[in-house]
N, C-alpha and C positions, 0 to 999 in steps of 0.2 A: 732279509731284516733281521736286527738285534731283538729276542724276547724283551719284552716288558718285565720291569721287576717293580717288586712292592717301594714303598716309601722309604721302609726299614733298608731294605738292600740296600737299594742306592744311595742312600746317606750313608750308611755305617761303610759304603765299599768304596763309595767314589766322591758324594757331595762334602761329607766331612773334611776331609783335604783337599776342596778344591781339585781332585785329579790331581794330583802334585807327588807324583811315585817316592820324591825323597821325603817331603814333609809327611808322607804317609806314615814312613819308615820310623820319622823323628817321634810322631804320635804314638805309633805303635808301641815302641821301646818305654816312654812315659807308662802306658796304658800295661803292660806288660809286668812292670812293676808294681803296679798300684792289685793288677791281678796277686802278683806272687804274695801281698800282704794280705791279699781276703784269706788266702788259703793258709798264709802261715798263721793267721789266728784261730782257724779251727783244723789243728793238726790231724795228718788222714792218718788211718790206720791201715796196711796192703790190702784186707778185701771189704773196707768201705765202701756203701755204694751212694756217690755224691749226687743232690741234683740243684743243676748251674739253670734258674729259672732267668730268663731273658739274656740267653745265651749272645745274643747277638752270632759274632762273626768266631765266635767260643772260645777266646781268650783262655777265660779260666777255664774251663771244660776240657782242653787237649792240655793245660799245666797240670791240672789234676791228675789226666790219666796217664804222665809221665813220672808223679811219683805214689801213685797207687802200683799195689802188687798185682801181679796176672790174674787173681783173684776180683778187683775191684773194677767197680762199673763207676759209668757215669749217664746221667739221664740228662741231653739238650732239651731245655724245654725253652721256648719261645711263642711268640703271636705271629711269627712271619715264616710261611710254608717256604717261602724263598731263601730265608737265613738256613732253615733248619737243612732244606738241600745244598747247599753250599758247604756246611758243618759235615753234612753226611761226604760228600764228594772227598772231604778234606780227612775223615778217617776211615773213609777207604783205600785213598792214596798212600796212606800210614797204615795202612793192614791193620786198623783195631776195630773194626765192626763187631768184632765177637765179645767186646767189652763196652760200648755203647748204645745207646736206645735214643730215641728221638720222638718228641711229644708236644704235639702242636694244641698250648694249651697257655692263657694268659694267668698272671702271679696270683688275681683272686680268686681264681675256678679251676684247681687242681686236679679236677673230681677222679682224672683218670691214674691218678695216684695213691694205693694203697693207703690207707690210714699207717702210722709206723711201720713202715714200711723203708725209708731211707735213711743213713747216719747223718748226713751231713746236707744243709741245706746253702746255697751261696747267690747273693746275686752283686753286681754292678749295676749304679746308673738306671735302675727299674723304676723303684718306686715313684721315680719324677715322672712318671706316664700313667701313673696309677692312681684313678680316681678313688678309690674306698682301700684306700693302705689298711685299715684295721682288718677288712677281708683279710687279704693276704697277709699281715701276719698270722690270724686264725690258719691259714692254710699252710704257713712253712711249719709252724707248729704240731698241724694234725698229722704230716706225713713223717714227721719226725720220729726214730726210736726213743723209747727212753733213754736219757744222757746226749740226746743227738744234740749238734749242733749247728747253732746258724751263723754265718757272719757275710755281711753285707757292707758293701761301699757307696755313698749316696752324694751327689754335689747339693749344698745346701744354698739353693737360690736367692732366698731373702736376705743372707747374708751379703749376698754377692753384688746386691744392685747397686749401682753404682748412685754417686752422692749427688740427688740434682737431677735436673731435665737438661742440664748444661751437657752430657757426658753421652758417648752413643757408642757401645762396643770399647770405653775406656777411654774415646777420643775426644775433646773438649769442642762441642759444636754449636758453640755460643756466636758467635759471626753469623750461624746460616740458619739459628733456631727454629723461623718462621718456615723453613724449608722441612728440616727435621721434624718439625710437628707434625708433617701431611705426613711422611713415614712411619713414624711411629701409629698411626692412627690406623695404618696399612698394618701395622703387625699386630696392632690389639684386634682389628676385625677377623683377623687368621685366628689368631692364640688370644682370646679375652683374658684379661687376668681374674677375673672372678670367678672363672671357671676352671682356673690353671693347677693340675697338679703338679706341677714343676715349683710353687710357690704358696704352695697351701701348708707347710709344715715345715721346723725349724730340728735340730738336735733331738730340743727336749721332747718334742712329739715324736720322735722316733724310739727314745726309751720309753716314754710312755705307753707307747703302742708293743713295743715289746711286753712289757709289763700285763698291759691289760691283755695279750692274748695267753699269759699264765707260765711264760718264762721267767724263771723263780732268778738266775743269773745273768745280769744284764752289765755289760761295758761297751763304754763308746768314747773315741778318741776325736774329737775335732780339732780341724786344722786352720786357720784361718793364716793367710799372707795377701797383704796390697803393697802392689811394685809401686814407684811413678817413674817405669818407663815398662815398655810393652819390647817382644820380638818386634823387628822390622818384618815385613811381608810384603811379597810381590801383590801389586795391586791387583791382577787378573787373577790369582789364586783369591784373594782377599772377598772378590765380586761372587766366585764360581762355588763359596761355603753357605750354608748357612748353620744355625746356633743348635739345630735339632732337625729331628725326621720330618716335624709339622710344618715347618719352613722351608718354601723356596731357597734359591741361594739368593743371595743379597743383589744379585745385577739383578732378576727378575723383579722382585721387591721393588728397586729405585724406578726401573722403565716403567714397573704399573704405578707408581704413586705420583711420578714428579712430571713434571712438561722437559719438553728436552732444554730449555732457561734453566730450571731449577735441579735439572739433572746436572748439569754444564756446570753452574754453580756450587751447585754442592762436591761433586767430584772435583775441582778445584784448590776446595778449601781441604776434603778429608783426604785426598790420595798422599799429600804428603808428609800427611801427620801418619800413615796407616806405613807407608814406605821407611819411613825413618825409626818408628815404634816410639813417636812422642804422643802416649797415651799411659793412661793408669792400669793395671794387672791386678783384679780383685780373685782371689781364690778361697771359696771355703767347701770342704769336702768332711765329711763323716766315716768313720767306721766302729759298726756295730759287730759286737758277739753277742750270742746269749743262746745258753743250756737249760734246758730242763731239770736244775738237780732235784727238784722234788719229786720228779718219776724215774729219776735212773735206781735200776736195782741194787741193792747192800753190794758191795763190791765192784761196781761197775764203772 
């Protein structure tokens, strides 16, 4: 029997891309460009120590190893032991374990990392899962050496919200609105909006939090796109995916929330839209960099 993995491991390595290897490679290609930009915004020196918080499957961390010199180090940090084990295996296969450390920790509690001990902190899509974002920023600054660099990427979900209740994942569900309302209630029961760290901040909050943590040099680049057509997707893959690790795949949600008759009507309406890409695609993301220049030694 296959070993059961935690929700973070299952989502990143299977559910996020619906178990479709080709689509997974498409997603990884996009994510690698994001990771490269995160690293570009915090230029690495050959002997830097980089702490990648919420490392997941290690995309930023492994890319950093490629950029660092032989004396540079990367700390892989995550709340998932299963993902850390996965990264450890990949690092071992690449014969890079001598340059890696692995830390089981949350973004808001990095107690195992000494004060002023790393040169660069990176994160990608991590703060959306953190309730106490102020504590996370405080930890980012605490572990950085004077003049150290913070570089992060976050989706700004409050700017990605679809206009009104007529849209479901960007698709117009007005003709089946009553059925969709039952599904929305199912989502809200699992991930209540009032307690959701994914939607309790925007780009201005990121700047404010960085400043309040003591960073004196903060820059943010916000990118928003709205397209009137989505990429067409196979229906089976769409059902096997979920929007984040806290949610089960959509197919499970549908079967749980709807009666067979409701499921049939909802599928009959939504499936053609998904398979033709007849929907709206909204994206809002932010890149933030910060450096505590006030603490940097003269000539640093």
